[in-house]
LOVO-918671 format. One record per residue (C-alpha): residue number from 1; residue in one letter; x, y, z; chain. Coordinates in nm, 3 decimals, m for minus. Each point is the difference from the previous one (the first is absolute). Example, Ala and Ser with C-alpha at 12.3 -4.5 7.8 and 13.67 -1.06 7.14 Angstrom:
BEGIN
{1, A, {1.230, m0.450, 0.780}, A}
{2, S, {0.137, 0.344, m0.066}, A}
END
This chain:
BEGIN
{1, M, {m0.003, 0.003, m0.006}, A}
{2, R, {0.123, 0.341, m0.073}, A}
{3, E, {m0.076, 0.332, 0.162}, A}
{4, G, {m0.272, 0.190, m0.173}, A}
{5, T, {m0.148, m0.300, m0.198}, A}
{6, C, {m0.341, m0.173, 0.034}, A}
{7, L, {m0.044, m0.373, m0.011}, A}
{8, S, {m0.193, m0.166, m0.262}, A}
{9, R, {m0.206, m0.326, 0.076}, A}
{10, A, {0.289, m0.197, m0.156}, A}
{11, D, {0.268, 0.197, 0.182}, A}
{12, A, {m0.182, m0.071, 0.328}, A}
{13, N, {0.099, m0.370, m0.028}, A}
{14, A, {0.377, 0.084, 0.003}, A}
{15, K, {0.225, m0.016, 0.300}, A}
{16, G, {0.151, 0.311, 0.159}, A}
{17, R, {0.303, m0.025, 0.228}, A}
{18, M, {0.084, 0.204, 0.295}, A}
{19, K, {0.376, 0.072, 0.048}, A}
{20, K, {m0.004, m0.143, 0.357}, A}
{21, A, {m0.298, m0.223, m0.010}, A}
{22, T, {0.045, m0.366, 0.060}, A}
{23, H, {m0.273, m0.117, m0.233}, A}
{24, S, {m0.157, 0.072, m0.344}, A}
{25, L, {m0.302, 0.232, 0.008}, A}
{26, H, {m0.290, m0.151, m0.192}, A}
{27, I, {m0.151, 0.321, m0.170}, A}
{28, V, {m0.321, m0.212, m0.077}, A}
{29, A, {m0.083, 0.066, 0.367}, A}
{30, L, {m0.013, 0.374, m0.085}, A}
{31, V, {m0.252, m0.068, m0.262}, A}
{32, A, {m0.218, m0.183, 0.251}, A}
{33, V, {0.012, 0.312, 0.226}, A}
{34, G, {m0.118, 0.191, m0.314}, A}
{35, F, {0.210, 0.325, 0.045}, A}
{36, M, {0.203, m0.044, m0.323}, A}
{37, L, {m0.298, 0.025, m0.234}, A}
{38, A, {m0.172, 0.263, 0.204}, A}
{39, A, {0.305, 0.219, m0.022}, A}
{40, C, {0.081, m0.064, m0.361}, A}
{41, G, {m0.334, m0.072, m0.159}, A}
{42, D, {0.029, m0.140, m0.339}, A}
{43, Q, {0.327, 0.193, m0.061}, A}
{44, E, {0.343, m0.181, m0.047}, A}
{45, G, {0.350, 0.127, m0.072}, A}
{46, D, {0.181, 0.284, 0.177}, A}
{47, Q, {m0.263, 0.241, 0.128}, A}
{48, S, {0.152, 0.149, 0.316}, A}
{49, A, {m0.154, m0.021, 0.343}, A}
{50, S, {m0.006, 0.384, 0.017}, A}
{51, S, {m0.193, 0.045, m0.316}, A}
{52, S, {m0.251, m0.275, 0.111}, A}
{53, D, {m0.043, 0.187, 0.320}, A}
{54, S, {m0.069, 0.331, m0.177}, A}
{55, A, {m0.273, m0.162, m0.202}, A}
{56, N, {m0.195, m0.155, 0.276}, A}
{57, D, {0.114, 0.183, 0.300}, A}
{58, T, {m0.013, m0.320, 0.201}, A}
{59, L, {0.217, m0.072, 0.299}, A}
{60, R, {0.085, m0.370, 0.001}, A}
{61, V, {0.084, m0.164, 0.339}, A}
{62, G, {0.127, m0.348, 0.047}, A}
{63, V, {m0.052, m0.176, 0.353}, A}
{64, L, {0.033, m0.344, 0.140}, A}
{65, G, {m0.363, m0.049, 0.018}, A}
{66, L, {m0.340, 0.182, 0.019}, A}
{67, P, {m0.229, 0.022, 0.295}, A}
{68, A, {m0.182, m0.332, 0.059}, A}
{69, M, {m0.266, 0.204, 0.179}, A}
{70, L, {m0.022, 0.244, m0.292}, A}
{71, G, {m0.091, 0.350, 0.122}, A}
{72, N, {m0.063, m0.058, 0.374}, A}
{73, P, {0.254, 0.227, 0.165}, A}
{74, Y, {m0.060, m0.150, 0.352}, A}
{75, A, {0.125, m0.349, m0.104}, A}
{76, S, {0.360, 0.056, 0.010}, A}
{77, L, {0.290, 0.257, 0.094}, A}
{78, N, {0.275, m0.174, m0.184}, A}
{79, A, {0.174, m0.037, m0.344}, A}
{80, P, {m0.101, m0.077, m0.266}, A}
{81, T, {m0.364, 0.099, 0.054}, A}
{82, I, {0.091, 0.355, 0.132}, A}
{83, Y, {0.172, 0.070, m0.332}, A}
{84, T, {m0.334, m0.011, m0.175}, A}
{85, W, {m0.197, 0.165, 0.269}, A}
{86, S, {0.235, 0.297, 0.017}, A}
{87, A, {m0.159, 0.132, m0.323}, A}
{88, I, {m0.353, m0.031, 0.136}, A}
{89, F, {m0.013, 0.066, 0.367}, A}
{90, D, {0.132, 0.254, 0.266}, A}
{91, G, {0.033, m0.016, 0.371}, A}
{92, L, {m0.083, 0.266, 0.259}, A}
{93, T, {0.380, 0.059, 0.054}, A}
{94, Y, {0.326, m0.092, m0.172}, A}
{95, V, {0.322, m0.122, 0.164}, A}
{96, G, {0.315, 0.081, m0.197}, A}
{97, N, {0.325, m0.204, m0.004}, A}
{98, D, {0.122, 0.253, 0.256}, A}
{99, S, {m0.274, m0.128, 0.234}, A}
{100, V, {m0.167, 0.338, 0.023}, A}
{101, V, {m0.380, m0.010, m0.004}, A}
{102, R, {m0.136, 0.241, m0.270}, A}
{103, P, {m0.348, 0.138, m0.078}, A}
{104, W, {m0.174, m0.188, m0.281}, A}
{105, L, {m0.384, m0.031, m0.011}, A}
{106, A, {0.015, 0.154, 0.348}, A}
{107, T, {0.172, 0.326, 0.018}, A}
{108, S, {0.038, 0.020, 0.384}, A}
{109, W, {m0.089, m0.192, 0.315}, A}
{110, E, {0.003, 0.026, 0.377}, A}
{111, A, {m0.072, m0.220, 0.294}, A}
{112, T, {m0.291, 0.142, 0.193}, A}
{113, S, {0.018, m0.276, 0.267}, A}
{114, P, {0.226, m0.297, 0.042}, A}
{115, T, {m0.236, m0.209, m0.214}, A}
{116, T, {m0.137, 0.260, m0.233}, A}
{117, W, {0.158, 0.139, m0.323}, A}
{118, V, {m0.157, 0.276, m0.207}, A}
{119, F, {0.102, 0.032, m0.369}, A}
{120, K, {m0.051, 0.308, m0.214}, A}
{121, L, {m0.056, m0.137, m0.364}, A}
{122, R, {0.131, 0.131, m0.326}, A}
{123, E, {m0.281, 0.201, m0.179}, A}
{124, G, {m0.082, m0.018, m0.370}, A}
{125, V, {0.086, m0.369, m0.047}, A}
{126, T, {m0.215, m0.232, m0.194}, A}
{127, F, {m0.012, m0.370, m0.064}, A}
{128, S, {0.029, m0.146, m0.357}, A}
{129, N, {m0.379, m0.050, m0.017}, A}
{130, G, {m0.069, 0.355, 0.081}, A}
{131, E, {m0.083, m0.029, 0.377}, A}
{132, H, {0.150, 0.264, 0.214}, A}
{133, F, {0.245, m0.086, 0.262}, A}
{134, T, {m0.148, 0.109, 0.341}, A}
{135, A, {m0.007, m0.135, 0.368}, A}
{136, D, {m0.254, m0.248, m0.122}, A}
{137, A, {0.255, m0.197, m0.191}, A}
{138, V, {0.226, m0.024, 0.317}, A}
{139, V, {m0.291, m0.113, 0.209}, A}
{140, N, {m0.102, m0.263, m0.260}, A}
{141, A, {0.341, m0.136, m0.017}, A}
{142, V, {0.033, m0.024, 0.385}, A}
{143, D, {m0.336, m0.143, 0.047}, A}
{144, Y, {0.085, m0.281, m0.237}, A}
{145, L, {0.330, m0.064, 0.148}, A}
{146, I, {m0.131, m0.043, 0.353}, A}
{147, S, {m0.285, m0.212, m0.124}, A}
{148, P, {m0.008, m0.389, 0.021}, A}
{149, E, {0.000, m0.005, m0.378}, A}
{150, A, {0.348, 0.139, 0.000}, A}
{151, L, {0.155, m0.268, 0.229}, A}
{152, T, {0.211, m0.147, m0.272}, A}
{153, E, {0.115, 0.332, m0.140}, A}
{154, V, {0.371, 0.061, 0.069}, A}
{155, V, {m0.052, 0.374, 0.036}, A}
{156, A, {m0.267, m0.063, 0.254}, A}
{157, Q, {0.248, m0.208, 0.201}, A}
{158, M, {0.272, 0.278, m0.044}, A}
{159, L, {m0.252, 0.265, 0.119}, A}
{160, S, {m0.160, m0.210, 0.274}, A}
{161, S, {0.028, 0.275, 0.250}, A}
{162, M, {m0.279, 0.210, m0.169}, A}
{163, S, {m0.330, m0.008, 0.178}, A}
{164, G, {m0.206, 0.237, m0.205}, A}
{165, A, {m0.027, 0.322, m0.197}, A}
{166, R, {m0.244, 0.294, m0.033}, A}
{167, A, {m0.022, 0.296, m0.234}, A}
{168, I, {0.025, 0.335, 0.187}, A}
{169, D, {m0.060, 0.184, m0.328}, A}
{170, D, {0.064, m0.072, m0.373}, A}
{171, Y, {0.373, 0.042, 0.039}, A}
{172, T, {0.060, m0.102, 0.363}, A}
{173, V, {m0.015, m0.341, 0.136}, A}
{174, E, {0.056, m0.149, 0.345}, A}
{175, I, {0.148, m0.355, 0.024}, A}
{176, T, {0.004, m0.169, 0.338}, A}
{177, T, {0.230, m0.289, 0.110}, A}
{178, K, {m0.051, m0.271, 0.261}, A}
{179, T, {0.309, 0.094, 0.190}, A}
{180, P, {0.245, 0.292, m0.034}, A}
{181, N, {0.184, m0.026, m0.327}, A}
{182, V, {0.250, 0.283, m0.047}, A}
{183, L, {0.103, m0.131, m0.342}, A}
{184, F, {m0.344, m0.005, m0.143}, A}
{185, P, {0.084, 0.279, m0.253}, A}
{186, R, {0.281, m0.222, m0.126}, A}
{187, E, {m0.225, m0.298, m0.021}, A}
{188, A, {m0.257, 0.217, m0.198}, A}
{189, A, {0.226, m0.040, m0.300}, A}
{190, S, {m0.156, m0.342, m0.034}, A}
{191, L, {m0.358, 0.140, 0.023}, A}
{192, R, {m0.068, 0.028, m0.374}, A}
{193, M, {m0.316, 0.170, m0.118}, A}
{194, V, {m0.263, m0.159, m0.224}, A}
{195, A, {m0.296, 0.169, m0.164}, A}
{196, P, {m0.253, m0.047, 0.289}, A}
{197, E, {m0.327, 0.006, m0.174}, A}
{198, H, {0.133, m0.236, m0.269}, A}
{199, W, {0.142, m0.234, 0.263}, A}
{200, R, {m0.339, m0.004, 0.185}, A}
{201, T, {m0.181, m0.072, m0.327}, A}
{202, V, {0.192, m0.271, m0.149}, A}
{203, G, {0.163, m0.147, 0.321}, A}
{204, R, {0.358, m0.138, 0.048}, A}
{205, E, {0.004, m0.241, m0.291}, A}
{206, G, {m0.160, 0.238, m0.242}, A}
{207, F, {0.240, 0.282, 0.092}, A}
{208, A, {0.295, m0.226, m0.051}, A}
{209, R, {m0.097, m0.059, m0.356}, A}
{210, E, {m0.081, 0.375, m0.058}, A}
{211, P, {0.214, 0.199, 0.240}, A}
{212, H, {m0.010, 0.385, 0.029}, A}
{213, G, {0.253, 0.198, 0.211}, A}
{214, T, {0.152, 0.350, m0.012}, A}
{215, G, {0.326, m0.108, m0.163}, A}
{216, P, {0.124, 0.110, m0.329}, A}
{217, F, {m0.147, m0.288, m0.210}, A}
{218, R, {m0.320, m0.188, m0.014}, A}
{219, V, {m0.046, m0.373, m0.110}, A}
{220, V, {m0.144, m0.061, m0.345}, A}
{221, E, {0.042, m0.364, m0.021}, A}
{222, W, {0.132, m0.286, 0.203}, A}
{223, E, {0.153, m0.277, m0.211}, A}
{224, P, {0.171, m0.318, 0.128}, A}
{225, A, {0.351, 0.146, m0.068}, A}
{226, V, {m0.052, 0.373, m0.027}, A}
{227, V, {m0.185, 0.282, 0.172}, A}
{228, R, {m0.084, 0.282, m0.235}, A}
{229, M, {m0.064, 0.344, 0.123}, A}
{230, E, {m0.069, 0.344, m0.123}, A}
{231, A, {0.099, 0.337, 0.149}, A}
{232, F, {m0.232, 0.148, 0.251}, A}
{233, E, {0.064, 0.356, m0.110}, A}
{234, E, {m0.202, 0.142, 0.292}, A}
{235, S, {0.196, m0.164, 0.260}, A}
{236, W, {0.166, 0.210, 0.253}, A}
{237, R, {0.324, m0.128, m0.141}, A}
{238, P, {m0.062, m0.049, m0.362}, A}
{239, P, {0.254, m0.209, m0.215}, A}
{240, H, {0.214, 0.096, m0.294}, A}
{241, F, {m0.099, m0.305, m0.195}, A}
{242, K, {m0.347, m0.059, m0.130}, A}
{243, K, {0.007, m0.379, 0.047}, A}
{244, L, {0.165, m0.244, 0.245}, A}
{245, D, {0.041, m0.374, m0.072}, A}
{246, V, {0.125, m0.223, 0.280}, A}
{247, Y, {0.126, m0.344, m0.122}, A}
{248, A, {0.048, m0.324, 0.184}, A}
{249, V, {0.357, m0.105, m0.090}, A}
{250, P, {0.093, m0.274, 0.236}, A}
{251, E, {0.385, m0.021, m0.072}, A}
{252, G, {0.242, 0.267, 0.084}, A}
{253, P, {0.214, m0.038, m0.298}, A}
{254, Q, {m0.297, 0.034, m0.219}, A}
{255, R, {m0.098, 0.327, 0.164}, A}
{256, I, {0.353, 0.140, m0.057}, A}
{257, Q, {m0.007, m0.115, m0.360}, A}
{258, G, {m0.343, 0.178, m0.043}, A}
{259, V, {0.172, 0.326, 0.074}, A}
{260, I, {0.301, m0.067, m0.210}, A}
{261, S, {m0.214, m0.106, m0.299}, A}
{262, G, {m0.238, 0.288, 0.024}, A}
{263, Q, {m0.302, m0.193, 0.110}, A}
{264, L, {m0.012, 0.144, 0.361}, A}
{265, D, {0.063, 0.329, 0.153}, A}
{266, I, {0.047, m0.091, 0.372}, A}
{267, V, {0.055, m0.345, 0.153}, A}
{268, L, {m0.035, m0.069, 0.381}, A}
{269, G, {0.160, m0.278, 0.192}, A}
{270, T, {0.336, m0.056, m0.184}, A}
{271, I, {0.328, m0.113, 0.121}, A}
{272, P, {0.338, 0.168, 0.024}, A}
{273, D, {0.204, m0.214, m0.236}, A}
{274, Q, {m0.221, 0.132, m0.284}, A}
{275, M, {0.120, 0.351, 0.061}, A}
{276, E, {0.290, m0.010, m0.243}, A}
{277, E, {m0.193, m0.107, m0.299}, A}
{278, L, {m0.280, 0.247, 0.072}, A}
{279, E, {0.231, 0.293, 0.037}, A}
{280, A, {0.214, m0.103, m0.294}, A}
{281, A, {m0.319, 0.035, m0.220}, A}
{282, G, {m0.050, 0.360, 0.133}, A}
{283, H, {m0.263, m0.064, 0.254}, A}
{284, Q, {m0.031, 0.078, 0.374}, A}
{285, W, {0.060, m0.223, 0.291}, A}
{286, V, {m0.166, 0.103, 0.331}, A}
{287, S, {0.051, m0.148, 0.351}, A}
{288, I, {m0.218, 0.117, 0.281}, A}
{289, P, {m0.018, m0.109, 0.367}, A}
{290, G, {m0.309, m0.250, 0.023}, A}
{291, G, {m0.091, 0.065, 0.356}, A}
{292, G, {0.048, m0.343, 0.131}, A}
{293, I, {0.231, m0.293, 0.033}, A}
{294, Y, {0.012, m0.350, m0.149}, A}
{295, T, {0.005, m0.302, 0.237}, A}
{296, F, {m0.066, m0.358, 0.055}, A}
{297, S, {m0.274, m0.032, 0.259}, A}
{298, M, {0.017, m0.298, 0.225}, A}
{299, I, {m0.312, m0.165, 0.158}, A}
{300, L, {0.057, 0.040, 0.356}, A}
{301, N, {m0.357, m0.024, 0.140}, A}
{302, R, {m0.084, m0.348, 0.132}, A}
{303, E, {m0.369, 0.086, m0.071}, A}
{304, H, {0.068, 0.050, m0.373}, A}
{305, P, {m0.149, m0.265, m0.229}, A}
{306, A, {0.327, m0.074, m0.149}, A}
{307, F, {0.194, m0.031, 0.312}, A}
{308, G, {0.153, m0.351, 0.049}, A}
{309, P, {0.296, m0.165, 0.166}, A}
{310, E, {0.230, 0.121, m0.287}, A}
{311, N, {m0.053, 0.351, 0.125}, A}
{312, E, {0.134, m0.076, 0.348}, A}
{313, P, {0.356, 0.097, m0.068}, A}
{314, L, {m0.112, 0.347, m0.107}, A}
{315, M, {m0.168, 0.057, 0.336}, A}
{316, D, {0.359, 0.048, 0.158}, A}
{317, V, {0.123, 0.351, m0.046}, A}
{318, R, {0.355, m0.130, m0.022}, A}
{319, V, {m0.087, m0.178, m0.311}, A}
{320, R, {m0.169, 0.287, m0.140}, A}
{321, R, {0.300, 0.216, 0.056}, A}
{322, A, {0.230, m0.262, m0.133}, A}
{323, I, {m0.205, m0.005, m0.334}, A}
{324, N, {0.044, 0.369, m0.026}, A}
{325, Y, {0.370, m0.003, 0.073}, A}
{326, A, {0.051, m0.264, m0.254}, A}
{327, I, {m0.111, 0.231, m0.286}, A}
{328, D, {0.250, 0.190, m0.211}, A}
{329, R, {m0.245, 0.274, m0.100}, A}
{330, E, {0.282, 0.239, m0.126}, A}
{331, A, {0.087, m0.267, m0.273}, A}
{332, Y, {m0.345, m0.021, m0.156}, A}
{333, I, {m0.063, 0.380, 0.048}, A}
{334, E, {0.309, 0.069, m0.192}, A}
{335, V, {m0.040, m0.254, m0.274}, A}
{336, L, {m0.378, m0.032, m0.045}, A}
{337, L, {m0.108, 0.354, 0.110}, A}
{338, S, {0.293, 0.201, m0.139}, A}
{339, N, {0.049, 0.156, 0.343}, A}
{340, T, {m0.321, 0.185, m0.022}, A}
{341, S, {m0.140, m0.134, 0.321}, A}
{342, R, {0.108, m0.080, 0.355}, A}
{343, A, {m0.003, m0.270, 0.262}, A}
{344, P, {m0.278, 0.072, 0.252}, A}
{345, S, {0.054, 0.044, 0.364}, A}
{346, Q, {m0.365, m0.026, 0.101}, A}
{347, P, {m0.337, m0.063, m0.172}, A}
{348, V, {m0.028, 0.340, m0.161}, A}
{349, P, {0.219, 0.239, m0.208}, A}
{350, P, {0.150, 0.323, 0.132}, A}
{351, T, {m0.288, 0.206, m0.169}, A}
{352, A, {m0.259, m0.145, 0.223}, A}
{353, F, {m0.133, 0.167, 0.310}, A}
{354, G, {0.112, m0.189, 0.294}, A}
{355, Y, {0.329, m0.122, m0.161}, A}
{356, N, {0.265, m0.074, 0.267}, A}
{357, P, {0.334, 0.162, m0.102}, A}
{358, D, {0.186, m0.187, 0.280}, A}
{359, L, {m0.030, m0.347, m0.144}, A}
{360, E, {0.255, m0.163, m0.239}, A}
{361, P, {m0.060, m0.272, m0.260}, A}
{362, Y, {0.099, m0.356, 0.100}, A}
{363, P, {0.350, m0.039, m0.136}, A}
{364, Y, {0.116, m0.296, m0.198}, A}
{365, D, {0.149, m0.236, 0.248}, A}
{366, P, {m0.036, m0.367, m0.077}, A}
{367, D, {0.224, m0.113, 0.275}, A}
{368, L, {m0.224, 0.178, 0.254}, A}
{369, A, {m0.308, m0.151, m0.180}, A}
{370, R, {0.141, m0.355, 0.045}, A}
{371, A, {0.080, 0.071, 0.362}, A}
{372, L, {m0.363, 0.119, 0.071}, A}
{373, L, {m0.135, m0.306, m0.174}, A}
{374, A, {0.216, m0.232, 0.216}, A}
{375, E, {m0.106, 0.182, 0.306}, A}
{376, A, {m0.360, m0.043, m0.078}, A}
{377, G, {0.041, m0.366, m0.059}, A}
{378, Y, {0.032, m0.022, m0.373}, A}
{379, P, {0.381, m0.050, m0.070}, A}
{380, D, {m0.079, m0.191, m0.311}, A}
{381, G, {m0.287, 0.241, m0.113}, A}
{382, F, {m0.345, m0.079, m0.117}, A}
{383, D, {m0.230, 0.006, m0.299}, A}
{384, L, {m0.220, 0.285, m0.103}, A}
{385, V, {m0.257, 0.056, m0.267}, A}
{386, F, {m0.067, 0.361, m0.114}, A}
{387, E, {m0.252, 0.101, m0.279}, A}
{388, I, {0.066, 0.259, m0.261}, A}
{389, V, {m0.186, 0.150, m0.297}, A}
{390, P, {0.228, 0.024, m0.306}, A}
{391, G, {m0.019, 0.289, m0.230}, A}
{392, T, {m0.151, 0.256, 0.243}, A}
{393, S, {0.098, 0.365, 0.015}, A}
{394, I, {0.278, m0.071, 0.247}, A}
{395, P, {0.322, 0.076, m0.182}, A}
{396, N, {0.197, m0.315, m0.089}, A}
{397, G, {m0.202, m0.158, 0.279}, A}
{398, T, {0.051, m0.359, m0.099}, A}
{399, A, {0.381, 0.026, m0.031}, A}
{400, I, {0.014, 0.169, 0.337}, A}
{401, Y, {m0.212, m0.273, 0.166}, A}
{402, Q, {0.234, m0.257, m0.151}, A}
{403, K, {0.299, 0.189, 0.133}, A}
{404, V, {m0.154, 0.011, 0.353}, A}
{405, A, {m0.062, m0.395, m0.025}, A}
{406, E, {0.348, m0.048, m0.094}, A}
{407, D, {0.128, 0.206, 0.284}, A}
{408, L, {m0.202, m0.188, 0.248}, A}
{409, R, {0.112, m0.336, m0.141}, A}
{410, A, {0.362, 0.115, 0.086}, A}
{411, I, {m0.117, m0.010, 0.377}, A}
{412, G, {m0.190, m0.324, m0.030}, A}
{413, V, {m0.349, 0.139, m0.042}, A}
{414, N, {m0.148, m0.156, m0.309}, A}
{415, M, {m0.258, 0.244, m0.139}, A}
{416, E, {m0.211, m0.154, m0.276}, A}
{417, L, {m0.172, 0.270, m0.219}, A}
{418, K, {m0.345, m0.089, m0.139}, A}
{419, T, {m0.181, 0.215, m0.241}, A}
{420, F, {m0.371, 0.054, m0.019}, A}
{421, P, {m0.221, 0.235, m0.215}, A}
{422, L, {m0.079, 0.353, 0.118}, A}
{423, P, {m0.373, m0.056, 0.040}, A}
{424, Q, {0.079, m0.293, 0.229}, A}
{425, Y, {0.248, 0.203, 0.194}, A}
{426, F, {m0.255, 0.277, 0.064}, A}
{427, N, {m0.247, m0.256, 0.110}, A}
{428, A, {0.255, m0.163, 0.242}, A}
{429, V, {0.081, 0.347, 0.163}, A}
{430, H, {m0.370, 0.027, 0.086}, A}
{431, T, {m0.090, m0.362, 0.089}, A}
{432, G, {0.335, m0.116, 0.126}, A}
{433, E, {0.019, m0.301, m0.261}, A}
{434, F, {0.373, 0.002, m0.033}, A}
{435, K, {0.198, m0.317, m0.056}, A}
{436, G, {0.323, 0.097, 0.160}, A}
{437, Q, {0.164, 0.184, 0.304}, A}
{438, G, {0.020, 0.333, m0.162}, A}
{439, F, {m0.059, 0.192, m0.309}, A}
{440, M, {0.096, 0.314, m0.202}, A}
{441, M, {m0.168, 0.321, 0.138}, A}
{442, D, {0.070, 0.370, 0.012}, A}
{443, F, {m0.034, 0.219, 0.301}, A}
{444, P, {m0.196, 0.298, m0.146}, A}
{445, T, {m0.024, 0.356, 0.128}, A}
{446, A, {m0.122, 0.178, m0.319}, A}
{447, P, {m0.207, 0.202, m0.074}, A}
{448, Q, {0.011, 0.159, 0.352}, A}
{449, L, {0.355, m0.098, 0.083}, A}
{450, D, {m0.096, m0.097, 0.355}, A}
{451, A, {0.212, m0.277, 0.147}, A}
{452, L, {m0.308, m0.151, 0.179}, A}
{453, R, {m0.176, m0.038, m0.334}, A}
{454, G, {0.165, m0.346, m0.058}, A}
{455, M, {m0.078, m0.103, 0.356}, A}
{456, R, {m0.359, m0.068, m0.123}, A}
{457, L, {0.150, m0.294, m0.198}, A}
{458, H, {0.288, m0.095, 0.225}, A}
{459, S, {m0.182, m0.016, 0.341}, A}
{460, C, {m0.301, m0.137, 0.183}, A}
{461, L, {m0.200, 0.278, m0.195}, A}
{462, W, {m0.006, m0.233, m0.316}, A}
{463, K, {m0.306, m0.222, m0.022}, A}
{464, T, {0.224, m0.308, m0.048}, A}
{465, P, {0.319, 0.100, 0.167}, A}
{466, W, {0.320, m0.169, m0.064}, A}
{467, L, {0.159, 0.209, 0.275}, A}
{468, C, {m0.187, 0.074, 0.318}, A}
{469, D, {0.160, 0.089, 0.344}, A}
{470, A, {m0.213, 0.143, 0.282}, A}
{471, D, {0.287, 0.220, 0.122}, A}
{472, D, {0.062, 0.129, m0.347}, A}
{473, Q, {m0.367, 0.078, m0.058}, A}
{474, A, {m0.022, 0.189, 0.317}, A}
{475, M, {0.281, 0.227, m0.114}, A}
{476, I, {m0.152, 0.044, m0.347}, A}
{477, S, {m0.350, 0.091, 0.141}, A}
{478, E, {0.176, 0.246, 0.237}, A}
{479, A, {0.182, 0.172, m0.268}, A}
{480, M, {m0.314, 0.013, m0.235}, A}
{481, A, {m0.193, 0.180, 0.274}, A}
{482, A, {0.282, 0.235, 0.100}, A}
{483, P, {m0.110, 0.344, 0.085}, A}
{484, D, {0.257, 0.191, m0.200}, A}
{485, L, {0.253, m0.035, m0.277}, A}
{486, A, {0.304, m0.003, 0.228}, A}
{487, T, {m0.130, m0.287, 0.212}, A}
{488, R, {m0.125, m0.184, m0.323}, A}
{489, E, {0.337, 0.026, m0.153}, A}
{490, A, {0.188, m0.110, 0.322}, A}
{491, L, {m0.234, m0.303, 0.055}, A}
{492, T, {0.028, m0.107, m0.373}, A}
{493, Q, {0.371, 0.014, 0.020}, A}
{494, E, {m0.004, m0.233, 0.292}, A}
{495, I, {m0.219, m0.242, m0.206}, A}
{496, M, {0.260, 0.022, m0.282}, A}
{497, R, {0.272, m0.094, 0.254}, A}
{498, R, {m0.212, m0.281, 0.130}, A}
{499, Y, {m0.045, m0.148, m0.351}, A}
{500, H, {0.361, 0.039, m0.078}, A}
{501, E, {0.115, m0.173, 0.306}, A}
{502, Q, {m0.249, m0.280, m0.019}, A}
{503, A, {0.097, m0.041, m0.373}, A}
{504, Y, {m0.370, m0.074, m0.092}, A}
{505, L, {0.079, 0.061, m0.367}, A}
{506, I, {0.275, m0.123, m0.231}, A}
{507, Y, {0.116, 0.341, m0.115}, A}
{508, L, {0.083, 0.029, m0.373}, A}
{509, F, {0.030, 0.347, m0.130}, A}
{510, E, {m0.172, 0.337, 0.007}, A}
{511, R, {m0.254, 0.036, m0.266}, A}
{512, V, {0.089, 0.218, m0.301}, A}
{513, D, {m0.236, 0.038, m0.295}, A}
{514, Y, {0.150, 0.023, m0.346}, A}
{515, Y, {m0.162, 0.162, m0.306}, A}
{516, G, {0.086, 0.023, m0.363}, A}
{517, V, {m0.108, 0.324, m0.165}, A}
{518, R, {0.026, 0.101, m0.371}, A}
{519, G, {0.268, 0.247, m0.054}, A}
{520, S, {m0.208, 0.266, m0.143}, A}
{521, L, {m0.245, 0.019, 0.301}, A}
{522, D, {0.021, 0.246, 0.279}, A}
{523, G, {m0.174, 0.035, 0.341}, A}
{524, F, {m0.006, m0.372, 0.121}, A}
{525, E, {m0.047, m0.027, 0.374}, A}
{526, A, {m0.077, m0.275, 0.239}, A}
{527, E, {m0.054, 0.023, 0.371}, A}
{528, G, {m0.124, m0.297, 0.211}, A}
{529, L, {m0.070, m0.185, m0.328}, A}
{530, F, {m0.239, 0.286, m0.104}, A}
{531, I, {0.075, 0.109, m0.352}, A}
{532, Q, {m0.086, 0.372, m0.070}, A}
{533, Y, {m0.109, m0.061, m0.359}, A}
{534, D, {m0.128, 0.344, m0.040}, A}
{535, K, {0.357, 0.131, 0.016}, A}
{536, V, {0.134, m0.226, m0.287}, A}
{537, R, {0.053, 0.195, m0.320}, A}
{538, E, {0.197, 0.012, m0.316}, A}
{539, A, {0.334, 0.163, 0.058}, A}
{540, E, {0.062, 0.344, m0.168}, A}
{541, K, {0.230, m0.055, m0.293}, A}
{542, G, {0.365, 0.081, 0.083}, A}
{543, L, {m0.051, m0.058, 0.376}, A}
{544, N, {0.040, m0.375, m0.003}, A}
END
C-alpha cells in the first residue's frame, strides 16, 4: 500500500507488511470492515487522501471496536466505546490531563451542604434533536441512574453516591448525595447528558439505537462495522468537518496502514513500534497519559465463584510481593513500549487525585523473589493460570504478558496464559466466571482522574469482588465520605500505600494511549479518553 492511494476490490486481497510487525496483514479484513470502499467509492488509482477529504469533508476514524451497547452513554466509561461517544455526548464537567476540573455543560458549582451540590448550567445549548438543554435534562439523567432500571449501568455504579436531583430554575440544578462527596464535581464528568424527552419517549433501548446529545455530531446510521454521523452545526461546540465515520478496525497494524494508505484520518489504540513507519510517511504520532495503569488482578476473595485451592498461594502477601519483585518491567517498557510509559508504584498514575508520591515501584529483584517464595513455603514454586484477551487496546499486551510469564518461570512460578474472547471476559468480570487464578485488568481513574474510581472494581464495592478485605473497605468508605479535599487526599494516599504494601495487583505499566493522526490535520486532543472532535481541522497550508 502506498500513501495517498485507494484500494480497489482486487487490491484489498493483497498483503501489506509493517516494518516491525511479526505477521502478514491480511487486507481482506479491511474490506470486511468496509472502510476502504467507503473512503474510496468506485475510484482507483492515485487519488490522494487530502483531495478525497476535500470532496466529502468526512473525518474518518479507526477504533478497535464500536460500542456493543450502541448509543447508551451510561453503559461504559472506557475505551473503545468512549471514542465513539465523545462525538455525541457531553458531561457536566471535564477533567483535563492536568487533573484540573473544568466547566463543561455546567459553568460553575458550589456545595451548599455536605451532601448538596448546586450547578449553574450553560445556557443556549441544544440537543441534536432540537430539545433545549436545561435542568430537566440533569434531573432526567440522575433519576434514571439512581433507579432500579440502571443497576447494571457502569455509570450508575460509578455515581452511586447520588441520591437525587431537582431543578431550581431552568439553568440551576441541585444534586444530592447519600454521604459527603467532596469530589462530586470531578465525578460529574461521567454524568453525560441525553435528550430527556426523547429518552422518556423511546426508553433506554430505543435511545441506544437513536441517540441525541449535545456533542458536535449526531448519528445518522449504525452499521455493524461503522457508525456514520453528520455535523450538528447548532452544537455549542460545532465541528469543522461535515461528517464523521467511526470504523471498527480490530487489528492495530491495519489501523496504522489505514492512515498511511489514506483510508483513515485518525486511529486510536495503536502501539509504539508503529511510530517509525507512521512518521516516515509524514503523519503524526501522539502519546497521551491514559489515566490508569495496567495490571494482572488476582482472585483473592474466598467467596468469589472462581476461588479454589490453586488460589491459596496468592493469599500470602509474601508470594504476591515475590511475583512483583520477579518482573523486569524496565525491559519490556524499553523494548515494547519505546520508553513511553513507566513502572507503577501503586494502583494509579501520578495525574490522579490521591496519588501517593512517597511510594516507589517494586524493583526487579529475582533473588529476593525466590527468598520470599521459600519463606512462604513455596521453594519450588507453584502453577498459575491467568486469563488474557488478545488483540485488545493494551499496547503490545500479549507480548508483555508473555514476558511477565517468562520472568515468573525464572523463579519457579509457572504462569499459564489462557485466552478468551472479549465478550466472555466482560461477562466474567460481572459474573465471576473466570477459569484461572487471575486475569488482565486495568485500574482506571478516567474521566474524573480520582484514585478511588478504580476501587469500585478492586474492592468489596464490586458486585462479584475478586478482592474484598474488611479493613480496606473501612478505609475506602472513610475516604469517600471525607468532609474536605485535604482529608480525602490524605486518606486516599494511605489506601494507595496499603494496596502497594499488600501487593494486591501484579503491576505492569502506567497506561499511555497512542494515536495516529493524518499529517495534514491540526487540533487533535484527547483527555481521559475523551476526543474533542470539534477541534480537529485541516491544517493551514504551509503550517504543517
